[in-house]
N, C-alpha and C positions, 0 to 999 in steps of 0.2 A: 597153669600150673601159675604158682606164687611164688619169689623168694623171701625168706624168711627175714623182718626189718633187725639193725644191731637194738641191743639194748639201750643207746643212745638217741637213735630216731625215737624209738615208743614212746622214752621219756619224754620227749619236745612233744610229740605227737599229744600223751595224756597232757600234758600241761596246756596247752592251747585247747584242747574241748572242753577242761574241766575248770578255765580260769575262775569260773565263779566259786566254783564248792572250793577255790585254795584260797580264799579269805579271811576264812578262817585264822592261815596259820600251820593249821596240820592237815600233813595228807592223809587219804582217806585209804581205807585198806582194801578199796579196788586198786588202787597205786601199787599196791605192796603186791596184791595176787597177780598183777600183771605183771610183774616182776619175775615174781615165781615161773607164771605160763613162760614169761619172753625165754629164760635161761632153760628149764625143761624143753621148748621147743628145740631152742639153740642144739640142748646133748642129742636128739633123736638125730636116727639117721636115714630114716623114713620120712618121707613127702606125706601129709595128712592132707582128709578133702577140708578145703573153707569152710566154715560156716557161719553167715553173719550177727555181727557180736556186737552192742555197745559197745565204745571206746571209754565209757566210762557213766558210772554208778547213781554219779546224781547231778542234775541239771537244775540251773534258776534263769529262768526268761523273767523280766522286768517288761511289766506295761505300766503304760501313764494315763490306764481307765477303767473305772474299776466293771464297767459293762462291755464288754467284749459282744462285739458283731458277728454274722454265722459266715463263717469262711474264712478269718480274720487268725493269719498266720502270726503264730507265738513263738516260733522257733526251730530250731533242727536237732535232732538226736542224730548224733554222728556214727560212723559204723566204721567195721576194723576192714580193715584192706584186700576185699574180695577182691571176686573178675566182676567190673561195671559191670550192671545188669541185673546183678541179683541183687533181689529184694528183701528188705527186713521186713518182719513183722511182729508187730508188738499188737496188746491189747492193753485198751485203756482199762484204768478201773474205775474212771466218769463219762461216762455214754458222751458227756456234751463235748468231750473231746476227742479226736481220731488223731492216728499218726500213720501218713501212707508209708510207698512203698519207699520213697527213700530215707526219712527220716522226719519226715514235714510232718513238726504240730500246729494244729489247722483247729479251730473254735466249728463244730458242727452245729449248734445250737447254741442260738443267743443266750448268752448265762450272766450273771452279775460276781462279780467274785462276795463272799460272806465275810472274807475279814481279810487283812493287808494282806497277807500273807497265805498262799492254798494249797498246797499238797496234795499231789496223785502220784499214782507206783503204774508201771507198763510192765508186762512182762511177755518176755519173747514166746513164742509157740516148742512146744515141745514140754518133755515133762523129765522128773529128778534132776540130774547133773544137767542136762543140754539145756534147763532154762535157767531164761535169766532176767532178773531185775532189775528196775531203775527207775529211780524217783525222781520226778517232775517238781518242782516248784514255781508256783509263780505269784511273785512279789508286786506290788503294787506299788509303786513310787509313782508319785504327783506331779514331783518336783523336777523329775527328768527332761520334763519340758523346758522349765526354765532353763537361764542362767547359773547352772547350779555351781558354788565352789567346794569342789571335791577335795575333802581333805582328809579323806582315808586311801590310799592305794593297795589293790591287791595283796596278799601274803606272798612274798620272793618267793618260788619253787626252785628244785634245784635239781641239775638235770648231767647226768653223767655220762661222760663216753668209754662206752667197755673198751677192756684189754682185747689182743684178738689171738683166741685160742690154737696153741699150738696141734688141738686133733684135729679130728672132722669139722670139716667146714659147707657149709649149706650156700648155693648159692641165693650173692645180694637180689632183694627184689626195689625197683624204683618205689622211692619215699617220700610223700607231700607233707609236711611238716604243715598243721595247722597253724593261722596266725596266733599271736598272743595278741591280747588284745591291752590297752591302756587311755582311760579315758583322757578328752581334755581338759585342760582348763583347772589342773590339779592344783592345788593352793598349800599342798607340804611343805615340805624340805625337799631342799636339792644341794647337792645328787641324792636320788632317790632310785634303791636299789629296787628293782624287777623281776631278775632271775639268775641263779646264778648255773652256772657249766661248771660240771667236775668230771674228769678221766680218773679212771680207776689205777693208770701208766703213774696217777702224783704219788701213788704208794711206793711203788718202788725206784722210781727215779724224779727230777724235777722239772716240772713240764711248765710250759708258759704258752698261757691262754689272751688271743687276738679274735676281732672285729674285725670285717671289712664293711665297706656298702656306702650309699646313700645316708647321711645322719651322722657318722662314723670317722672313715676319714677320705670322703667326699661331699659336696656342698648338698645340705649347708654341714659344714663338718661340725663335730665336736658334742651336738645332740646326746649321742650316746657312746657309753665309752665301756671298759671292761676291764678289771683288778689284773694282770698279768700274771700275777702268781692262784689268787682266790676262786676269778673266774666267774664274780658276781657285775655281771651287764647293769649297769645305771643309766638314768635319764638325768639329764643336768640344768633341764629347763620345759618351762610351759611349752605345753604341744597345743595346736590350734588344726584341726581335722582342714579345716577351711581353706589353710596352705597346703599341709602335706595331709594325705587320708590314711598313711603307710608309709614304711617302712619295712625296707627289704634289707638283711645282715648275714651275714656271711660268718659264724665262728667256726677256729679252729682251735686244737688243740697240740701243738711240739715241743716232743722232746730237747729239754734244753742241751745244746752242744751235739742232737747228733743231727748229721748233713742228710741220713737218707730217708727219705719220701717214707717210707712202709713203716717207719717208728712212728711217725704224728697220727694222729685222730683224722680220721674219712672228716673232710668238713663237713658242716649242720647249716641249710640254708634257716633264718630267721624271721618269719614274718611278724613285724606288731602295728597291728591294726588300731588306729585313733578313733577310741569311741566320740561320736556324740554326743556332742550337749545342745541345747535349744537356747544357744548363746548370739542369735543374731532374728533379729524383726525381718517382717520382709520389707517389701522398699518398694512403694511405686515405683513406675517409668519416669513421673514426669510428678513435682509438686499437684501442680495445678493445670485441671484438665478444662477446657472450653467447647460445649455441645451444643449441638441445637435439635428442639424437638419442633415437630409441629404442631401447630395447636388443635388440629384435627386427628391426633394421633388416634388411634383402636388401644383399648387394653392388650397387651404382649406386641406391642411394637417396637424392638429392640432398637435403640437410634447412635447407642457409641459405647463401648466398652473401655474400662479400665484395666489396667494389668499393674500386678507387683510382684516379685520375684524373694528368694526367701534362697542363702546363702546358706543354708544348714544340709545337712544328707537327704539327697531326692529321697524320694517314695516315702516317703519316714512322714510321721506326726511332726518333726516338727519340723519339716518344708511344705506341710498341710498346710494350705492358704485358705481360706474364706473367708468371704467379704459380704459385709452389710452397710445399710446407711443409716449411720446413728442420728443424720438430724437434717433437716428440712426449713430453709431460709425464703421466703414465707411460709407460714404453716395455711397458708392459706389457696382454693379454699375451703380446703381442710387437709390434715396430713396423712403422707402415705400415698402421696400421689404417683411415686414413682417405687419401681422393684427393682431390686439388683438380683443378679443370679452366684449366687453363693460361691459357686465353683469356676465361672470364664470370668467374670467379670459383669457382665453384660448389663446395660440398664436400659430399664422400659418402662414405657406406659401403665401403671397399675390402676387405676380409675380413668373412665374413657367421657370425654364430653363435659371436662371439669378444667380445662387450661383454657384462658380464652386473654389472647397476648393482647387484647385492649384493655385488660385492666389488671393482670399480672403481665408482663413482659417477660422477666426473666427470675429465675430460680438459684441458690446456694446448696447444693447439696454434698453435705460432710458423710465422706465414705470412709472406711475402716476395714483393712484386711491385718486375718489377726492367724497365727498358725497354730497346731497342733487342734486342727478343725475348729479355731475359731473360738477353742479356749486358752490359748497357749498369748506368746507375745504381738502385738500387735501397735499397726500405725496407722495414721487417717491420708487422707488428701481431699481438695476440695474441686470442686465440678461446677464450674461458673454454667450455667446452662441455662442459654436463650430461646424464649418460644419464639420459631418464626411465622408467619401470617399464614393463615390457611384461608381461602374466597368464603367465609364463613356468615361475611357480611353484605346486603345487596347496596346499589348505588342507591339511593332515592333524591328524587327531585324538588328544589328549592324552593316552586311555585308549582302547586295544583294547575293555573289556568295561567295561557301566555297570551297575547295580543300582541298582532301587528300589519302594517300594509306595507303594500307593493305595487306600484304603477304596474297596468298591463303592459305587455309585450316585454315586459324584460324576460330576459334570462339570465341563468347562471349569476343569479341576485341576490345578493343575501338577506332573509327576511328577517330572521329571526335567530338570539341567540338563547340557549335553557343550558341551567348551571343544574348540573346534581352533587350531593355528598355522600362519602362514603367511609364507612369506618375502618376500613383494611388500612395497612401499612402502604402508606401514599406513595404515590410513580411505581408500583407494580403492580404487573400484571393481573394480582386479587384486586386491585385499587380503578386501574385503567377500566375507561366505560365503552361500549359500543351503543349505539341508538336504532333505531328503525319507528318507523311507521304502522299503527296495527290495523286501523281505519282512514278514510277519508282520501286517499291517494291512491285508490283504484284506478283513476286515467293518468298515473305517471306525471304530475304535472312539479313535484317536489323530490327533494330529496334531503338527505338529513346523514351528515356526515361527523368523526370524533374532530375537536377543533386536535389544538398542538396540546394543548396543556391535558387533555384526556380525561377532563373532568366538566366538558361541554360540549354541545350538540349545536351543530350549525346549517339551521336550514335552510334551503337555496331552492328557487326556483330553476328546473330542469326542460321545463316550457314554456311558451309564452301565454301568458294568461288573455283571456279573453274578458274584459266590462260587460258587455254586451252579454255575452252567454251567461259569465258566473260571477258573482260581486262579492261572494262570501265563499271560505271556505273553513273547515273544519278540521283541525285533524289529531290522532287519536294517537300519540309515541311512546316507546318503553324505552328503559334501561336497563342493561346488563351489562355485567364484565367480560373483559377478552377469554377469562377461564373460565373455565365450569364451576357451579360451587359445590361444596364439600357438603352438605345437605340443600334438602327442598325448603326451598325461602322465595319470598311473596314479591313479584317483582312491581316493580313501582311506572308507575305510569302517570303521562299529562297532559292537558289537551290545551292544542296551539289554536288559535281563532285565528285567519291570514283576510282582511278586508282588500277590494283589489280597487285601486283607484285608477277613476275615468281618466285619458289621456287624447290628445287630438291624435286620429290614425292616421297616416293618410288611406288619398284613396286605391281601390285595388283595383286591375287589372285582371279581366275576364276574358278569356286566359291572362297568364303572365308573358306568356310566350306567341305569335299567333303568326303564321304562316301560310302567304296568299301566294298565287302561283300566277304571273303576269306576263305579258311580250315587251322584249325590249324598246322594241318601235313603239311603245305607249305613248302618244300627245301628249305633249305638255299640256298642263292644265285637265287631263282628266284624272278621271274619281278612279282612288286605288280599293279602301276600307273605309269602314268606320271602327276605329280604335277608339272601347270608350272605357273605364273604370266606374266604382262602385264606392261610395263612401260611407265606411261604415258608421259612423259617428250618424246616427240617424237622425237622433234628436236632437242634432246640434243642426238640422237644415243647412249646410254649405254648399254651397256651387264650386262648380270644379271645371278648373281653365286648365286646358293642350297645349304643350306645347315640345318641338320636334327636340332632342336630346343629340346625342350622337348621330350622327348624318355627314360623313366620312364623302360622298361624292357632291352633295346639297341639293342630292336629287327629288326631297320629299319636300310638302306643306302640310298645314294639318288647320282646320279650324279649332279654334281653341274653345267652342263653346260646345260644336258641337261632337267632335274629334274627328271628323270624316280627312282623311290622308289623300293628299293628292300630287299630280307631277311637278314638279318646280321644274327641273332641267331634263333633258336627255339621259333616258338610262342608257344604260351598255353591259349588254351582258361579257363582255370581256376585260371590262376594266381591271383594273390589279386590288378594287375594294371590294370584288367579289371574292368570297372563299366558298369552296364547294357549292357552287352555279348558285349560292344562295348570298343579296345582300343584308346587312344587318344592323338595323337601328332602332336607339332608341325613344320613348317617348313618355312622357312627364306628363301625369294629372295632379294639380295642385288643387290642393279645396280652398276659399273663402270663405270665414265666417263673416254673417251680416254685419255683426258688431265689432270685427277686429277685435272680439274678446281673447282668439288662440292664434299660438302662431301659426303660419300655412304648415300644414305639411304637404310634403312631395312622392308619390304614387308612382314605381317606374313600371313597363310594360316592358317588352322585346315583340318585335313589327320583322318580321323574316318574311323578305321577296323573293322567290326562287322567278327568275327572265328565263322567258323560253326565247332561243334563236331563234333569230332573223339572218336572212344570207346580208351582212352590210358589211363584211372584209373581205376586200379580194385579196386572192394569194398574192405569198411575196419571196422573192429569192433571198435566201440569208447572205449568200456571200455576196460582198460589191469589188472587192480585188480576184487579179486569179494570174497563177502564172504557166506556161506552158511552153514547151520543146517546139522550136520548126521542125525538127528533124524527128521522125517516126513518134510523131505527138500522141501521148494517152489521152483518151478524153475525160476531162472534165466532167465529177460528178457534184451538179449542183442542188443545193438542199431547199426544198417548197417550203411552209408553211401558210396556213390559216387557223387563224385564231377561233373560226365557226366552229361550230359543232357536226356530229356526224349530218352526211346527206347536205353541207352546206359548203366542203370544202374537199376532199380527193375525192375520185378521181382527177386526174389537174390535166391539164391541156396546156401546150407554148405553141407560140409562131413567132419566129422571129423577122427582124424588119424585112424588107424587103430588099432595100441595099445590100444586105449583108448576106445574102441567101447563096451567093456564088461563089463565097470566099470561108463562110461559118456553114456547120451545121447543128440543128439542137432536135433533139428528140427526148422522150419522155421514157422515164426504167418499164420494166414489165410489167409490177406492180403504182406506175404511174403517179409515184407521190416524190420523184427526183427526175432531175434531169440530167441528161447527157449531152455536154457541147462537144463538138471538136472540130478542127479548121480541114474544110474541101481541098485544100492545093497549102504548102508550103512559104509561109508568111516568112517576108523581113524581119529582123529586129527591130522592136518598140513596141509602140501601145496602140489597142484598141480598144473600142466603146462597141460596146454588145446591146442592141437595144432588144430587147424580147417584152414577149405578151403573156403572161401568163392567166388562163383563165380557172374555174373549180368548175365542179360538176351543173352546179346552175349556169354558169356563162357568166358570170360576173369575176370579169379582167382587170388586169394592172398591168403597167410598162412597170419593166424595171429595167436597169441600166448600170453593164459589167463591164467593170477594168480589167482587163487581159494585156498584161504585160508577154510578146515574146520575146524568145531569147535564143541566141544561138546554142541548143545543147540536142542530148538526145532524148529520146524516151520518157524517163520517168526521172531523169538526174536535170532535175531544175537548178542551174547555176549560171547567172544571168550576170554576174562579176565582171568588171572590165577589165579584157586581157591586159591591158598598159599598165594596170596595178601588179600584172604577175612580172610584168619584163623591170620593172625594179626592183634591185638585186644589189650588185656591192656597190658599182660606182652612187649608185642614189643615196647611200650609208655613208661611202668617204666623202661624199658633200656636204651630205650633212655634219658630217664632226670634223670639214673643214670651216664649214661656213663659224659654228660655235667657238672655234679655235679662234675665230678672226675676230668675233664679237669679245672676246674675254681680253685678246692684247686688245681691244682697240679699250677697252673701259681700264686696262692697267695703266694704257699710259694718260688716259685722264685722270687718273690716282697719282700719278707721277706730279704732273700739271699741278694739281692743286695743292698737293704738298709742296710745291717748290714757290706758292703763291703765300702760303701761308707764314714760310718760313719768310719771306720779303716783309709780311706787314708785323711779323715778328722785328725785325730789326726796326722798324721803324717806328713799333713800341717802344722798345727798348731806347731807342734815340729822344723820346720823346720822353723818358721817364730818367734820362742823368738830370742829373744835381746840378750839374753847370749848364744847364740850358733853361737859360732867363730871358724872358721878354714882356716886355713893357706889354701889358693889358692883356695877355692871354695867355691863360689858364688851362689846364690838364686837372678833369674829374676821371672819377673811378666811377661813378657809379651813371647807370646807363637810364632809371626811370625806375618809375615804381611799376609800371606794367599796369596790365589792365584793371580797369575800375568796374570792381564787382557789384557796384550797385545800380538801382534800377534805371535803366535807360530813357533821356529823357526824348518821347518822340515826335517833342516840339520842333528837336532841329533837326528835323527832318525838309521844314518849310523853311519858306525864303529866309533871309533876314539871316543866316547863320551866324556869321557874323557882326552882333551887336554890340560886343565891346566897346566902349569908349576911347579904348586908348589905343584902339587902330583908326587911321582914317582909310573909308572905301568911297570911290567913287564908280558907283556899276552907273555903266553907258548901256543903257538899252537899246538892241537895233530897232530899229521904227521899222516895221511890219505890220501890215495891213490884217491879216487874219487872229482872227480872235483866240486863247489862249486857252489852252485844255482844263477838264476840273481833274481836280485831284479827286481818291477817294477818303474820304475822313475816316478817322483814327476809331479803328474800332473798339468796344466796349470789354470783347472779350481777349482776354492774353493769346490766347490759343490760336487767335487769327493772324496776330502781328506779322506772320510769314508771308504769307498770302498780300498783306497791306502796303510789305515791303516789296514785292515783288510786280505789285500792279503799279503803282508811284514809281518805280525805277522807273518801268518802259513809258510811263506816261513821262517820264522828265526828262527820258532819251530823245521822246519826239515833239518835246516842247522851244520852241526857239526861244524862245522869254526865259529859259530857264540856264541861271550861271552853269559852266562857267562862259563867262565872257567877256570883251575885254574890260579890262576895272584900271584905274591906277590905285596900286597899297605902297602904302608908307607902312617901313617897317617898324622896328623899335630903334633907338640911337643904339650906340655900339661903344661912345666913345671917341674919344680923339683921332689925327692920325700919325699914324707913325714915324720913327724917323727914318725908318728903313719902307723900300719903295715898296709898291703894291704889288702883290701877288698876282692881278690879272695883267701884269705888265710884264709875266713870262708868258713868253709862247709856248704854250701848250702841246699847240697843233703840231708844232715843227719837231723835227727828229732828234733826238740826243748828239746826233754827229753837228748839229748844226749852232748846238749850244756853247756860251763859253764858260764852262765852268772853273775858269781861274779866276775870275773875278770875286767868286764867293768865300777863299783866301783873304782880300778886303774887308770881308764883312766882318770880320771881328770874328773874338771866341764865340762868340751865340752861335753863330753859323759853323762850328769848326765841324761838327761832326757830320752836315751836310758839304759843308766840301771836299771833306774826305770820302764821303760817301760818294762824288759825282766828279769829285776833279782830282782824283789818286792820290791820298795822301798816307795816315798813317795805317788805318785798314787795308790798305793796300798792300805792305808792305811785311802784314801780318800773314 
């Protein structure tokens, strides 16, 4: 069931859906009929059944293209407000157009409009008065996709507010007013009237109109306004759909001076839809694109995409973008090498096998994006396209033939380097080369590798070459890249001829390591084995000389011409030079050219001599010293060793010296490899020498002496410490401490004595420094000499005649002896022996009776005239101080005042 709308709501609905027909400024007859029908319905008390009907009788739909595509939607015919889901059945007079149940007008088959305006009629199902007709006009407007400056606006309509009747009322139904459309970018005069609202109450009273909502009294404020007394709604400025696509306003009609809301009209929601104009060009996401395409790309290979956007209304022709390539630079080897998907902007190769990076490495494409399916506004961008390298060029050798020489017996030696060239991009896997040997290297004497630069091959020897076996090698080599080729190519090959140089090769022992088995007691001079070598240089006809190389024991000798090895000194199987019962010796074979044209070459062979054992070593007791207790002694276990091998060593046998058998007992253990030594009787403390003879299983024996220390202990507690040491306790420690204190006291006394003497010396020093102390011909000097001379010592001063100075008179009186003077060692030439030289000559001089010092008469330098004072020798220094008369010092004058004060008791004593 539905509720009848008010006349005001019907007027708004009619105005919205027939906005295009109102451009003529004349209300159609359908509008009048709708008003009459609405009034009649409101006067009816009975509710009637809803029949879907068109809301308007005339519709105009604009199209931007004359050619209409199949299934293209042209518009929609609005129906009356029945229950949702009720289908509208309209039949078209043009079979190429069809109206669906919801009123959508769609193109059934492709058609071309015959003129700029094509008119057709639609009829509802039924007959007579129930049948309704609608006239549809298709207006071809090719300028609607451009930035059209709209100079004409739709003629404004009038919306009336109905006054509520005092009679019977029907229940109101929910009503949605279709939007009112106004085109953007209208260039007419502003403000511009778009619709007028009226209320029938204004015939009886004063009514005030108002609108509210975004665009009126809300942001953006002032785009729409209404005249409060006339109800005209006006737009005050140009609209921009890209900023606001629609406005929702609420219109009110209030009685002036009334506070009762029931006196006012019911508010009506008005939706103003901004009609889109093609005023925005497509915009690429970036002005310049960079792309890369492989030169070996096949046709249809998409390598990148460009994207453009359009700010116009989506899903319309104004925003329908198509892409095209308008320019290719350079147009080589031909134009049209690339293709762009017109819908998604994907760039792909259009013609394969035409791109060649080595010829043209980059292209510049100019891409256009145009809306209205490629026929409207357009913009361009640039694609900088780089052709990347593909492996479409094979490396080629720069020479077809290479020759080289290599000495024989050389391993891992560079033979030759081969160079290649590749047209692909350098220093990439498509350019880097790897090499292989196709033929001529079946024995594996050579290998080839890639050099550091990646464009050269290095041939080296993998095995030693032999001039006598093969003097020349011919190799066929090939080059290819590190990555597979994009297409089949011809592989480049080259020939390498290698000549082997002959060298003087050392003789070769056969075998290189020879093993012989001999007895270790082989006599000196006995033959061991012939060990010879063969010179591979047969054509040189060289003699071979043999020598013994490594021979740690010095056991071997060899005949230099025949290679016979003999025993030089006795061999010993138990020698430390033996390793795993074998003796290793190195034998040299040296070739000798008859004309000495070649440097001798030396070959090396190894001789292994395995010595057979003989019983040449007697058993030996490992221990030499032993400690045992004399109370309840535990038998001592002695280890016996024999370096001989099995059959000549254990089981052993032991015999004690007959003089020890009463006190000691020795026997072998159960496996007869160790000796058990025990005491028969308790012995006193002390050291005992145990003499015993140990025999091996062949009866070869040896006397062994063991020193046993017997201690006063019990069992296995072998403690031989002196008991007196244990008695050293607290008294001994105190004695040591007392001795230390006594030594410290003595040291302290000595320090005090030294200090006292230094004070006395200081007083004398002060006395000598007194300014009043003046003496004739006696002076005080501060310096004590210049120290030791650092110059080289004159060793001649050690000889006799040391004092040969002319200013000193010396008369040496030598003793009259009949013995001859000893001989002195001459001065050594090596300065390092000067110490021994001085020591030996000093000993000789001490025992030389003729050497000084002996009785001599010496005259010393003159020291001036006599002093007025008495001689110092007159002082009896040997007598005691008490026997001296120091008072007479007072009579000697001021010069001796200090001395008189010190000894005679003067002013100093009073201080």
